[in-house]
C-alpha atoms as a printed R data frame, in Angstrom:
    type eleno elety resid chain resno       x       y      z
1   ATOM     1    CA   MET     A     1  35.099  13.868 20.156
2   ATOM     2    CA   PRO     A     2  32.067  12.059 21.425
3   ATOM     3    CA   ALA     A     3  30.942  11.540 24.952
4   ATOM     4    CA   THR     A     4  31.629   7.982 26.524
5   ATOM     5    CA   ILE     A     5  29.317   5.826 28.460
6   ATOM     6    CA   VAL     A     6  31.741   3.709 31.040
7   ATOM     7    CA   LEU     A     7  29.824   0.393 32.659
8   ATOM     8    CA   LYS     A     8  30.117  -0.493 36.203
9   ATOM     9    CA   ASN     A     9  32.331  -3.493 36.297
10  ATOM    10    CA   GLY     A    10  30.521  -6.938 35.853
11  ATOM    11    CA   LYS     A    11  27.265  -4.671 33.776
12  ATOM    12    CA   ASP     A    12  29.412  -5.747 30.275
13  ATOM    13    CA   HIS     A    13  27.837  -9.399 30.315
14  ATOM    14    CA   SER     A    14  24.712  -8.214 28.017
15  ATOM    15    CA   LEU     A    15  26.562  -6.056 25.651
16  ATOM    16    CA   ARG     A    16  29.391  -9.303 24.996
17  ATOM    17    CA   ARG     A    17  26.117 -10.968 24.042
18  ATOM    18    CA   ARG     A    18  24.682  -8.070 21.537
19  ATOM    19    CA   HIS     A    19  22.021  -7.717 23.338
20  ATOM    20    CA   PRO     A    20  21.301  -4.056 22.760
21  ATOM    21    CA   TRP     A    21  20.140  -1.935 25.630
22  ATOM    22    CA   VAL     A    22  22.000  -0.242 28.022
23  ATOM    23    CA   PHE     A    23  20.228   0.082 31.399
24  ATOM    24    CA   SER     A    24  20.600   3.304 33.485
25  ATOM    25    CA   GLY     A    25  21.535   1.475 36.346
26  ATOM    26    CA   ALA     A    26  24.988  -0.406 34.860
27  ATOM    27    CA   ILE     A    27  26.559   2.937 34.276
28  ATOM    28    CA   ALA     A    28  29.414   3.887 36.006
29  ATOM    29    CA   ARG     A    29  30.420   7.287 34.657
30  ATOM    30    CA   MET     A    30  30.194   9.739 31.980
31  ATOM    31    CA   GLN     A    31  33.465  11.003 30.142
32  ATOM    32    CA   GLY     A    32  31.826  14.621 28.249
33  ATOM    33    CA   GLU     A    33  28.456  15.574 28.750
34  ATOM    34    CA   PRO     A    34  26.352  13.956 26.336
35  ATOM    35    CA   THR     A    35  22.728  15.888 24.885
36  ATOM    36    CA   GLU     A    36  19.714  13.615 24.341
37  ATOM    37    CA   GLY     A    37  20.090  11.360 21.321
38  ATOM    38    CA   GLU     A    38  23.641  11.643 21.006
39  ATOM    39    CA   ALA     A    39  25.733   9.386 19.636
40  ATOM    40    CA   VAL     A    40  27.821   7.936 22.476
41  ATOM    41    CA   ARG     A    41  30.754   5.404 23.151
42  ATOM    42    CA   VAL     A    42  30.882   2.279 25.374
43  ATOM    43    CA   GLU     A    43  33.276   1.228 27.430
44  ATOM    44    CA   THR     A    44  34.134  -1.034 30.127
45  ATOM    45    CA   GLN     A    45  36.748  -0.161 33.277
46  ATOM    46    CA   ALA     A    46  39.586  -1.078 31.600
47  ATOM    47    CA   GLY     A    47  38.867   1.108 28.512
48  ATOM    48    CA   GLU     A    48  37.879  -1.604 26.333
49  ATOM    49    CA   VAL     A    49  35.329   0.075 23.192
50  ATOM    50    CA   LEU     A    50  32.350  -2.106 23.621
51  ATOM    51    CA   GLY     A    51  30.593  -0.364 21.009
52  ATOM    52    CA   VAL     A    52  28.151   2.641 19.778
53  ATOM    53    CA   GLY     A    53  24.720   3.849 20.758
54  ATOM    54    CA   HIS     A    54  22.655   7.039 20.925
55  ATOM    55    CA   TYR     A    55  21.966   8.194 24.323
56  ATOM    56    CA   SER     A    56  19.329   8.836 26.228
57  ATOM    57    CA   GLY     A    57  19.107  10.380 29.335
58  ATOM    58    CA   GLY     A    58  15.267  10.028 30.730
59  ATOM    59    CA   GLY     A    59  14.550   6.500 30.703
60  ATOM    60    CA   SER     A    60  16.220   3.731 32.158
61  ATOM    61    CA   ILE     A    61  17.542   2.184 28.720
62  ATOM    62    CA   ALA     A    62  20.382   4.708 28.845
63  ATOM    63    CA   VAL     A    63  22.136   3.594 25.266
64  ATOM    64    CA   ARG     A    64  20.408   1.805 22.597
65  ATOM    65    CA   MET     A    65  23.342   0.047 20.804
66  ATOM    66    CA   LEU     A    66  23.892   0.035 17.191
67  ATOM    67    CA   ASP     A    67  26.831  -1.396 16.651
68  ATOM    68    CA   PHE     A    68  29.430  -3.637 18.734
69  ATOM    69    CA   GLY     A    69  33.157  -4.283 19.376
70  ATOM    70    CA   PRO     A    70  35.692  -2.162 19.135
71  ATOM    71    CA   ALA     A    71  35.658  -1.369 15.799
72  ATOM    72    CA   ALA     A    72  32.158   0.172 15.979
73  ATOM    73    CA   GLU     A    73  31.822   3.763 14.467
74  ATOM    74    CA   LEU     A    74  29.459   6.588 15.048
75  ATOM    75    CA   PRO     A    75  26.697   6.751 12.062
76  ATOM    76    CA   THR     A    76  27.842   8.011  8.974
77  ATOM    77    CA   PRO     A    77  25.495   8.481  5.824
78  ATOM    78    CA   ASP     A    78  27.487   5.161  4.920
79  ATOM    79    CA   PHE     A    79  26.319   3.683  7.873
80  ATOM    80    CA   TRP     A    80  22.884   4.448  6.999
81  ATOM    81    CA   VAL     A    81  22.932   3.243  3.953
82  ATOM    82    CA   LYS     A    82  24.833  -0.435  4.830
83  ATOM    83    CA   LYS     A    83  21.886  -0.668  7.696
84  ATOM    84    CA   LEU     A    84  18.635  -0.054  5.373
85  ATOM    85    CA   ALA     A    85  20.494  -1.907  2.127
86  ATOM    86    CA   ASN     A    86  20.655  -4.754  4.708
87  ATOM    87    CA   ALA     A    87  17.249  -4.653  5.478
88  ATOM    88    CA   TYR     A    88  15.490  -4.497  1.945
89  ATOM    89    CA   ALA     A    89  17.949  -7.132  1.064
90  ATOM    90    CA   LEU     A    90  16.547  -9.324  3.740
91  ATOM    91    CA   ARG     A    91  12.573  -8.249  2.199
92  ATOM    92    CA   GLN     A    92  14.107  -8.861 -1.352
93  ATOM    93    CA   ARG     A    93  15.102 -12.363 -0.284
94  ATOM    94    CA   LEU     A    94  11.588 -12.661  1.416
95  ATOM    95    CA   ALA     A    95   9.976 -12.188 -1.145
96  ATOM    96    CA   LEU     A    96   7.975  -9.072 -0.645
97  ATOM    97    CA   THR     A    97   9.327  -6.731 -3.054
98  ATOM    98    CA   GLY     A    98   8.682  -6.559 -6.386
99  ATOM    99    CA   THR     A    99   5.456  -8.550 -6.992
100 ATOM   100    CA   ALA     A   100   1.389  -7.175 -8.175
101 ATOM   101    CA   ASP     A   101  -0.007  -9.006 -5.533
102 ATOM   102    CA   THR     A   102   1.949  -7.250 -2.184
103 ATOM   103    CA   ASN     A   103   3.334  -3.954 -2.453
104 ATOM   104    CA   VAL     A   104   3.423  -3.574  1.636
105 ATOM   105    CA   PHE     A   105   6.291  -4.456  3.852
106 ATOM   106    CA   ARG     A   106   8.075  -3.627  6.672
107 ATOM   107    CA   LEU     A   107  11.442  -2.340  6.144
108 ATOM   108    CA   VAL     A   108  13.059  -1.788  9.272
109 ATOM   109    CA   HIS     A   109  11.852  -3.282 12.769
110 ATOM   110    CA   ALA     A   110  13.895  -1.885 15.052
111 ATOM   111    CA   GLU     A   111  15.878  -3.918 17.207
112 ATOM   112    CA   GLY     A   112  15.211  -6.583 14.758
113 ATOM   113    CA   ASP     A   113  17.230  -5.109 12.066
114 ATOM   114    CA   GLY     A   114  19.803  -3.591 14.196
115 ATOM   115    CA   LEU     A   115  18.439   0.097 14.607
116 ATOM   116    CA   PRO     A   116  17.043   0.388 18.298
117 ATOM   117    CA   GLY     A   117  14.384   2.919 18.036
118 ATOM   118    CA   LEU     A   118  13.198   3.332 14.253
119 ATOM   119    CA   ILE     A   119  10.041   1.733 12.300
120 ATOM   120    CA   ILE     A   120  10.070   2.156  8.199
121 ATOM   121    CA   ASP     A   121   7.154   0.763  6.588
122 ATOM   122    CA   VAL     A   122   7.057   1.091  2.661
123 ATOM   123    CA   TYR     A   123   3.387   1.334  1.229
124 ATOM   124    CA   GLY     A   124   4.246   0.683 -3.179
125 ATOM   125    CA   ASP     A   125   6.138   4.027 -3.564
126 ATOM   126    CA   VAL     A   126   6.108   5.780 -0.308
127 ATOM   127    CA   ALA     A   127   8.185   5.110  2.997
128 ATOM   128    CA   VAL     A   128   7.110   6.097  6.148
129 ATOM   129    CA   VAL     A   129   9.685   6.860  9.056
130 ATOM   130    CA   GLN     A   130   8.536   6.626 12.945
131 ATOM   131    CA   ALA     A   131  11.275   7.356 15.516
132 ATOM   132    CA   HIS     A   132  10.655   5.654 18.433
133 ATOM   133    CA   SER     A   133  14.284   7.480 20.191
134 ATOM   134    CA   VAL     A   134  15.340  11.233 20.159
135 ATOM   135    CA   GLY     A   135  19.042   9.547 18.414
136 ATOM   136    CA   MET     A   136  16.662   7.767 15.764
137 ATOM   137    CA   TYR     A   137  14.485  11.248 15.089
138 ATOM   138    CA   ARG     A   138  17.494  13.466 15.409
139 ATOM   139    CA   ALA     A   139  18.748  10.890 12.545
140 ATOM   140    CA   ARG     A   140  16.063  11.671 10.114
141 ATOM   141    CA   PRO     A   141  18.005  13.355  7.236
142 ATOM   142    CA   GLU     A   142  20.382  11.256  7.102
143 ATOM   143    CA   ILE     A   143  18.315   8.296  7.384
144 ATOM   144    CA   ALA     A   144  15.960  10.135  4.376
145 ATOM   145    CA   SER     A   145  18.978  10.660  2.368
146 ATOM   146    CA   ALA     A   146  19.864   6.579  2.768
147 ATOM   147    CA   LEU     A   147  16.326   5.533  1.775
148 ATOM   148    CA   GLN     A   148  16.857   7.574 -1.362
149 ATOM   149    CA   VAL     A   149  20.404   5.830 -2.236
150 ATOM   150    CA   VAL     A   150  18.803   2.657 -1.796
151 ATOM   151    CA   PHE     A   151  15.314   2.465 -3.183
152 ATOM   152    CA   GLY     A   152  16.101   5.397 -6.165
153 ATOM   153    CA   ASP     A   153  13.447   5.819 -8.283
154 ATOM   154    CA   LYS     A   154  11.330   3.607 -6.742
155 ATOM   155    CA   LEU     A   155  10.596   5.903 -3.972
156 ATOM   156    CA   ARG     A   156   8.618   9.015 -4.476
157 ATOM   157    CA   SER     A   157   8.384  10.191 -0.866
158 ATOM   158    CA   ILE     A   158   9.224   9.656  2.455
159 ATOM   159    CA   TYR     A   159   6.760  10.492  5.589
160 ATOM   160    CA   ASP     A   160   7.458  10.930  8.797
161 ATOM   161    CA   LYS     A   161   5.142  10.406 11.342
162 ATOM   162    CA   SER     A   162   7.490  10.291 14.753
163 ATOM   163    CA   SER     A   163   5.853  13.211 16.587
164 ATOM   164    CA   GLU     A   164   3.635  11.096 18.296
165 ATOM   165    CA   THR     A   165   6.362   8.368 19.076
166 ATOM   166    CA   VAL     A   166   9.023  10.529 19.958
167 ATOM   167    CA   PRO     A   167   9.529  10.185 23.582
168 ATOM   168    CA   GLY     A   168   8.255  12.655 26.091
169 ATOM   169    CA   ASN     A   169   9.115  16.045 25.293
170 ATOM   170    CA   ALA     A   170  12.582  15.869 24.110
171 ATOM   171    CA   VAL     A   171  11.823  17.075 20.975
172 ATOM   172    CA   ALA     A   172   9.249  19.592 21.893
173 ATOM   173    CA   ASP     A   173   8.976  20.832 18.032
174 ATOM   174    CA   ALA     A   174   8.545  17.049 16.697
175 ATOM   175    CA   LYS     A   175   5.983  17.107 14.219
176 ATOM   176    CA   ASN     A   176   4.822  14.504 11.608
177 ATOM   177    CA   GLY     A   177   5.957  16.172  7.347
178 ATOM   178    CA   TYR     A   178   7.328  14.531  4.493
179 ATOM   179    CA   LEU     A   179  10.975  14.171  4.327
180 ATOM   180    CA   PHE     A   180  11.511  14.064  0.464
181 ATOM   181    CA   GLY     A   181   8.718  14.520 -2.021
182 ATOM   182    CA   GLU     A   182   4.825  15.312 -1.220
183 ATOM   183    CA   SER     A   183   1.903  14.398 -0.861
184 ATOM   184    CA   THR     A   184  -0.823  13.637 -4.229
185 ATOM   185    CA   GLY     A   185  -3.743  14.864 -1.927
186 ATOM   186    CA   ALA     A   186  -4.625  11.455 -3.587
187 ATOM   187    CA   GLU     A   187  -6.510   8.246 -2.116
188 ATOM   188    CA   HIS     A   188  -3.176   5.256 -1.945
189 ATOM   189    CA   ILE     A   189  -4.135   1.791 -2.587
190 ATOM   190    CA   VAL     A   190  -2.198  -0.702 -1.701
191 ATOM   191    CA   HIS     A   191  -1.977  -4.900 -1.912
192 ATOM   192    CA   GLU     A   192  -1.564  -7.063 -0.449
193 ATOM   193    CA   ASN     A   193  -1.587 -10.909 -1.259
194 ATOM   194    CA   GLY     A   194  -3.684  -9.416 -3.957
195 ATOM   195    CA   HIS     A   195  -6.168  -7.897 -1.893
196 ATOM   196    CA   GLN     A   196  -6.722  -3.976 -2.148
197 ATOM   197    CA   PHE     A   197  -6.728  -1.503  0.816
198 ATOM   198    CA   ALA     A   198  -6.704   2.198  1.054
199 ATOM   199    CA   VAL     A   199  -4.041   3.189  3.325
200 ATOM   200    CA   ASP     A   200  -3.706   6.463  5.365
201 ATOM   201    CA   TRP     A   201  -0.275   6.752  6.861
202 ATOM   202    CA   GLU     A   202  -0.833  10.817  7.302
203 ATOM   203    CA   THR     A   203  -3.749  10.805  9.851
204 ATOM   204    CA   GLY     A   204  -4.033   6.844 10.522
205 ATOM   205    CA   GLN     A   205  -2.812   4.817 13.733
206 ATOM   206    CA   LYS     A   206   1.061   3.591 13.847
207 ATOM   207    CA   THR     A   207   2.608   4.049  9.878
208 ATOM   208    CA   GLY     A   208  -1.129   3.833  8.646
209 ATOM   209    CA   PHE     A   209  -1.661  -0.428  8.246
210 ATOM   210    CA   PHE     A   210  -1.261  -2.972 10.113
211 ATOM   211    CA   ILE     A   211   1.356  -5.091  8.557
212 ATOM   212    CA   ASP     A   212   2.356  -7.445 11.438
213 ATOM   213    CA   GLN     A   213  -0.756  -9.333 10.126
214 ATOM   214    CA   ARG     A   214  -0.735 -10.136  6.827
215 ATOM   215    CA   ASP     A   215  -0.078 -13.978  7.039
216 ATOM   216    CA   ASN     A   216  -2.636 -14.124 10.003
217 ATOM   217    CA   ARG     A   217  -5.030 -12.885  7.470
218 ATOM   218    CA   ALA     A   218  -4.057 -15.331  4.973
219 ATOM   219    CA   LEU     A   219  -4.838 -17.986  7.418
220 ATOM   220    CA   LEU     A   220  -8.070 -16.436  8.345
221 ATOM   221    CA   ALA     A   221  -8.844 -16.671  4.655
222 ATOM   222    CA   ARG     A   222  -8.769 -20.292  4.902
223 ATOM   223    CA   TYR     A   223 -11.030 -21.089  7.262
224 ATOM   224    CA   SER     A   224 -14.137 -18.117  5.829
225 ATOM   225    CA   PRO     A   225 -15.606 -19.993  3.153
226 ATOM   226    CA   GLY     A   226 -19.527 -20.011  3.951
227 ATOM   227    CA   ARG     A   227 -18.585 -18.758  7.502
228 ATOM   228    CA   ARG     A   228 -20.194 -15.975  9.478
229 ATOM   229    CA   VAL     A   229 -17.485 -13.679 11.256
230 ATOM   230    CA   LEU     A   230 -17.209 -11.506 13.937
231 ATOM   231    CA   ASN     A   231 -13.837  -9.303 13.114
232 ATOM   232    CA   THR     A   232 -13.397  -6.977 16.819
233 ATOM   233    CA   PHE     A   233 -10.989  -4.535 16.493
234 ATOM   234    CA   CYS     A   234 -10.867  -4.187 12.904
235 ATOM   235    CA   TYR     A   235  -9.197  -0.545 12.211
236 ATOM   236    CA   THR     A   236  -8.737  -0.728  8.719
237 ATOM   237    CA   GLY     A   237 -10.543  -3.889  8.176
238 ATOM   238    CA   GLY     A   238  -7.921  -6.251  6.995
239 ATOM   239    CA   PHE     A   239  -9.451  -9.424  8.574
240 ATOM   240    CA   SER     A   240 -12.584  -8.269  7.123
241 ATOM   241    CA   VAL     A   241 -11.777  -7.853  3.951
242 ATOM   242    CA   TYR     A   242 -10.054 -11.285  3.713
243 ATOM   243    CA   ALA     A   243 -12.712 -13.090  5.313
244 ATOM   244    CA   LEU     A   244 -14.863 -11.627  2.408
245 ATOM   245    CA   GLU     A   245 -12.802 -12.564 -0.775
246 ATOM   246    CA   ALA     A   246 -12.637 -15.745  0.773
247 ATOM   247    CA   GLY     A   247 -16.728 -16.378  0.452
248 ATOM   248    CA   ALA     A   248 -17.903 -16.000  3.901
249 ATOM   249    CA   GLU     A   249 -21.270 -15.674  4.014
250 ATOM   250    CA   LEU     A   250 -21.506 -12.284  6.766
251 ATOM   251    CA   VAL     A   251 -18.579 -10.219  7.422
252 ATOM   252    CA   HIS     A   252 -19.238  -7.873 10.762
253 ATOM   253    CA   SER     A   253 -17.025  -5.357 11.887
254 ATOM   254    CA   VAL     A   254 -16.702  -3.465 14.688
255 ATOM   255    CA   ASP     A   255 -14.173  -0.781 16.248
256 ATOM   256    CA   SER     A   256 -15.357   2.537 18.582
257 ATOM   257    CA   SER     A   257 -13.278   4.572 16.037
258 ATOM   258    CA   LYS     A   258 -15.544   5.895 13.161
259 ATOM   259    CA   LYS     A   259 -12.685   6.875 10.993
260 ATOM   260    CA   ALA     A   260 -11.653   3.289 11.440
261 ATOM   261    CA   ILE     A   261 -15.283   2.230 10.441
262 ATOM   262    CA   ALA     A   262 -14.869   4.849  7.097
263 ATOM   263    CA   LEU     A   263 -11.854   2.655  6.286
264 ATOM   264    CA   THR     A   264 -12.722  -0.457  6.775
265 ATOM   265    CA   GLU     A   265 -16.438   0.394  4.740
266 ATOM   266    CA   ARG     A   266 -13.660   1.766  2.134
267 ATOM   267    CA   ASN     A   267 -12.287  -1.165  2.220
268 ATOM   268    CA   ALA     A   268 -14.859  -3.580  1.593
269 ATOM   269    CA   GLU     A   269 -16.471  -1.507 -1.512
270 ATOM   270    CA   LEU     A   270 -12.782  -2.113 -2.411
271 ATOM   271    CA   SER     A   271 -13.028  -6.184 -2.068
272 ATOM   272    CA   SER     A   272 -16.561  -5.439 -4.319
273 ATOM   273    CA   HIS     A   273 -18.530  -7.871 -1.886
274 ATOM   274    CA   ALA     A   274 -19.710  -5.110  0.074
275 ATOM   275    CA   GLU     A   275 -22.938  -6.277  0.402
276 ATOM   276    CA   ARG     A   276 -22.015  -8.939  2.555
277 ATOM   277    CA   HIS     A   277 -20.661  -6.593  5.134
278 ATOM   278    CA   ALA     A   278 -21.771  -4.061  8.083
279 ATOM   279    CA   ALA     A   279 -19.535  -1.985  9.986
280 ATOM   280    CA   TYR     A   280 -20.468  -1.270 13.624
281 ATOM   281    CA   PRO     A   281 -18.687   2.168 15.495
282 ATOM   282    CA   GLU     A   282 -19.061   0.937 19.068
283 ATOM   283    CA   ASP     A   283 -17.306  -0.310 22.056
284 ATOM   284    CA   VAL     A   284 -16.828  -3.548 21.478
285 ATOM   285    CA   LEU     A   285 -17.069  -4.815 24.748
286 ATOM   286    CA   SER     A   286 -20.223  -3.190 24.902
287 ATOM   287    CA   PHE     A   287 -20.910  -4.400 21.105
288 ATOM   288    CA   LEU     A   288 -20.232  -8.078 22.553
289 ATOM   289    CA   LYS     A   289 -22.867  -7.308 25.385
290 ATOM   290    CA   ASN     A   290 -25.637  -6.271 23.667
291 ATOM   291    CA   HIS     A   291 -25.515  -8.512 20.554
292 ATOM   292    CA   SER     A   292 -26.788 -12.020 21.130
293 ATOM   293    CA   ALA     A   293 -25.749 -12.989 17.436
294 ATOM   294    CA   GLU     A   294 -23.643 -16.264 17.139
295 ATOM   295    CA   TYR     A   295 -20.700 -16.218 14.859
296 ATOM   296    CA   ASP     A   296 -18.699 -19.101 13.369
297 ATOM   297    CA   LEU     A   297 -15.550 -17.367 13.570
298 ATOM   298    CA   LEU     A   298 -14.387 -14.381 15.975
299 ATOM   299    CA   VAL     A   299 -11.244 -11.983 15.300
300 ATOM   300    CA   LEU     A   300 -10.387 -10.696 18.683
301 ATOM   301    CA   ASP     A   301  -7.295  -8.372 17.750
302 ATOM   302    CA   PRO     A   302  -7.004  -5.717 20.741
303 ATOM   303    CA   PRO     A   303  -4.582  -2.322 20.897
304 ATOM   304    CA   ALA     A   304  -1.894  -3.264 23.692
305 ATOM   305    CA   PHE     A   305  -3.530  -3.725 27.431
306 ATOM   306    CA   ALA     A   306   0.269  -3.304 29.128
307 ATOM   307    CA   LYS     A   307   3.062  -0.983 27.856
308 ATOM   308    CA   HIS     A   308   4.784  -1.719 31.184
309 ATOM   309    CA   MET     A   309   5.239  -4.128 33.541
310 ATOM   310    CA   GLY     A   310   2.998  -2.474 36.383
311 ATOM   311    CA   ALA     A   311   0.163  -2.611 34.201
312 ATOM   312    CA   ARG     A   312   0.485  -6.689 33.086
313 ATOM   313    CA   HIS     A   313  -1.822  -8.071 36.107
314 ATOM   314    CA   ALA     A   314  -4.709  -5.631 34.965
315 ATOM   315    CA   ALA     A   315  -3.771  -6.606 30.822
316 ATOM   316    CA   LEU     A   316  -4.253 -10.161 31.759
317 ATOM   317    CA   MET     A   317  -8.258  -9.640 33.287
318 ATOM   318    CA   GLY     A   318  -8.626  -7.604 30.269
319 ATOM   319    CA   TYR     A   319  -7.543 -10.468 28.081
320 ATOM   320    CA   LYS     A   320  -9.688 -12.896 30.323
321 ATOM   321    CA   ARG     A   321 -12.715 -10.919 30.341
322 ATOM   322    CA   LEU     A   322 -12.687 -10.157 26.543
323 ATOM   323    CA   ASN     A   323 -11.981 -13.670 25.510
324 ATOM   324    CA   ALA     A   324 -14.714 -15.005 27.363
325 ATOM   325    CA   SER     A   325 -17.226 -12.443 26.036
326 ATOM   326    CA   GLY     A   326 -15.834 -13.303 22.649
327 ATOM   327    CA   ILE     A   327 -16.061 -17.537 23.509
328 ATOM   328    CA   ALA     A   328 -19.664 -16.646 24.177
329 ATOM   329    CA   HIS     A   329 -20.840 -15.575 20.712
330 ATOM   330    CA   LEU     A   330 -19.283 -18.435 18.759
331 ATOM   331    CA   ALA     A   331 -21.467 -20.833 17.980
332 ATOM   332    CA   PRO     A   332 -20.477 -24.376 18.183
333 ATOM   333    CA   GLY     A   333 -17.391 -25.574 16.768
334 ATOM   334    CA   GLY     A   334 -16.968 -22.255 15.872
335 ATOM   335    CA   LEU     A   335 -13.238 -20.731 15.416
336 ATOM   336    CA   LEU     A   336 -12.114 -18.200 17.322
337 ATOM   337    CA   PHE     A   337  -8.389 -15.760 16.704
338 ATOM   338    CA   THR     A   338  -7.268 -14.230 19.598
339 ATOM   339    CA   PHE     A   339  -4.191 -12.112 20.146
340 ATOM   340    CA   SER     A   340  -1.746 -10.113 22.088
341 ATOM   341    CA   CYS     A   341   0.088  -7.362 20.854
342 ATOM   342    CA   SER     A   342   1.652  -6.222 24.861
343 ATOM   343    CA   GLN     A   343   5.235  -7.116 24.486
344 ATOM   344    CA   VAL     A   344   5.083  -7.123 28.417
345 ATOM   345    CA   VAL     A   345   2.619 -10.154 27.755
346 ATOM   346    CA   SER     A   346   4.414 -13.488 27.196
347 ATOM   347    CA   PRO     A   347   2.971 -16.065 25.439
348 ATOM   348    CA   GLU     A   348   2.869 -18.115 28.131
349 ATOM   349    CA   LEU     A   349   0.269 -15.449 30.104
350 ATOM   350    CA   PHE     A   350  -1.710 -14.896 27.552
351 ATOM   351    CA   GLU     A   351  -2.758 -18.599 26.766
352 ATOM   352    CA   GLY     A   352  -3.132 -18.702 30.783
353 ATOM   353    CA   ALA     A   353  -5.497 -15.696 30.243
354 ATOM   354    CA   VAL     A   354  -7.329 -17.399 27.465
355 ATOM   355    CA   LEU     A   355  -7.401 -20.662 28.870
356 ATOM   356    CA   ALA     A   356  -8.905 -19.081 31.892
357 ATOM   357    CA   ALA     A   357 -11.282 -17.206 29.871
358 ATOM   358    CA   ALA     A   358 -12.472 -21.049 28.843
359 ATOM   359    CA   ILE     A   359 -13.389 -22.286 31.843
360 ATOM   360    CA   GLU     A   360 -15.508 -19.568 32.992
361 ATOM   361    CA   ALA     A   361 -17.631 -19.746 29.838
362 ATOM   362    CA   GLY     A   362 -17.455 -23.632 29.754
363 ATOM   363    CA   ARG     A   363 -16.830 -24.632 26.484
364 ATOM   364    CA   PRO     A   364 -14.077 -27.529 25.521
365 ATOM   365    CA   ALA     A   365 -11.124 -25.790 23.478
366 ATOM   366    CA   ARG     A   366  -8.529 -26.800 21.129
367 ATOM   367    CA   ILE     A   367  -5.310 -25.018 20.008
368 ATOM   368    CA   LEU     A   368  -5.010 -25.122 16.262
369 ATOM   369    CA   HIS     A   369  -2.405 -22.521 15.961
370 ATOM   370    CA   ARG     A   370  -0.424 -20.971 17.731
371 ATOM   371    CA   LEU     A   371   0.399 -17.144 16.046
372 ATOM   372    CA   THR     A   372   3.318 -14.321 15.794
373 ATOM   373    CA   GLN     A   373   4.465 -11.947 13.751
374 ATOM   374    CA   PRO     A   374   5.240 -12.266 10.300
375 ATOM   375    CA   ALA     A   375   8.791 -12.144  8.386
376 ATOM   376    CA   ASP     A   376   8.669  -8.405  7.661
377 ATOM   377    CA   HIS     A   377   8.857  -8.282 11.652
378 ATOM   378    CA   PRO     A   378  11.754 -10.136 12.602
379 ATOM   379    CA   VAL     A   379  13.047 -10.456 16.008
380 ATOM   380    CA   SER     A   380  16.871 -10.299 16.818
381 ATOM   381    CA   LEU     A   381  18.306 -13.822 18.315
382 ATOM   382    CA   PHE     A   382  19.951 -11.502 20.718
383 ATOM   383    CA   HIS     A   383  17.034  -9.167 22.076
384 ATOM   384    CA   PRO     A   384  13.705 -11.537 22.517
385 ATOM   385    CA   GLU     A   385  12.092  -8.499 23.557
386 ATOM   386    CA   GLY     A   386  11.249  -7.941 19.801
387 ATOM   387    CA   ALA     A   387   8.424 -10.840 19.827
388 ATOM   388    CA   TYR     A   388   5.862  -8.761 20.631
389 ATOM   389    CA   LEU     A   389   2.472 -10.440 18.513
390 ATOM   390    CA   LYS     A   390   0.821 -13.290 20.176
391 ATOM   391    CA   GLY     A   391  -1.617 -15.640 18.639
392 ATOM   392    CA   LEU     A   392  -4.196 -18.616 18.715
393 ATOM   393    CA   VAL     A   393  -6.892 -20.023 16.863
394 ATOM   394    CA   LEU     A   394  -8.875 -22.498 18.704
395 ATOM   395    CA   ALA     A   395 -11.606 -24.668 17.873
396 ATOM   396    CA   VAL     A   396 -14.625 -24.132 20.592
397 ATOM   397    CA   GLU     A   397 -17.048 -26.797 21.170
């Protein structure tokens, strides 16, 4: 029999609203001795079954729920197939599958797809899995088998990119590798909205490409013709390629990682407009301080400045400083695309930091767009914390 987590009286309300997290402070007692990552039942003091989830004894979130209600069953092979098939069906309805223009999409977005702790991105005929919980890490063989059932011969291989995301040392032998198929050793080229990108899921950041900026890159392309563009924290140069293809006068890309700059330069070559592109392997704030050039369009897309509430204030000060530096490099009438992917920074707080930056820079600015993550990064109505990406497009005088 599985272990059972019994909640304190009055601590069941969030689960009845289908919020997928059980915090450690809500637990009254445990029946049995669940191991890290084990699937457990969650009950009220009266013995009512509220659902099942993965147990985690090392953090504030003690259980990540996989299913709700008295009929909830422990995960079986059929459970994983149904969950992944449901996620795939949504992407099909979004017209993100089976098209020549785009073969890159997020298949599973953790809580947004009812699978807390799991990310799966698809690059053509390769699926890249990232487990962010021990429960999902231990379920990788079942997940890989289910992916093969759902995709059939459309899937050549499944790569596991979990070692850097499994919390703590709960899985001491965690390492990346292929769960199905193998590496071809060849450069892997994917397509997004008709643009080509070289993707390195084995050694690149995250799963290899920032899929969550797809719609925002397309918006930037609308404003790029004839403009001088600066793309900071460029990583693989997604915004840079869209700007080049749209007819930007010039595009400069900046990232502190030399490997990221190499990927950006490769992707600029794939666009056939590399003669209008220059890349700089520099710290972004140093680049902004040491270069006096003005740009007509500037992108600020930094990594998360805060991963927990304790770091939020420092993050807001960082966003203010960065945006003030960026605004200073915009020509009159220029456009600023500025982003935060810090989950603990709300859109309102981020907008306040950008407002403070504009005041410090002494530049009038108008909001043209408020931006967020695309539809293949869905947010569960019951888990608003899943909305992590926020952005603004400003017209700066």
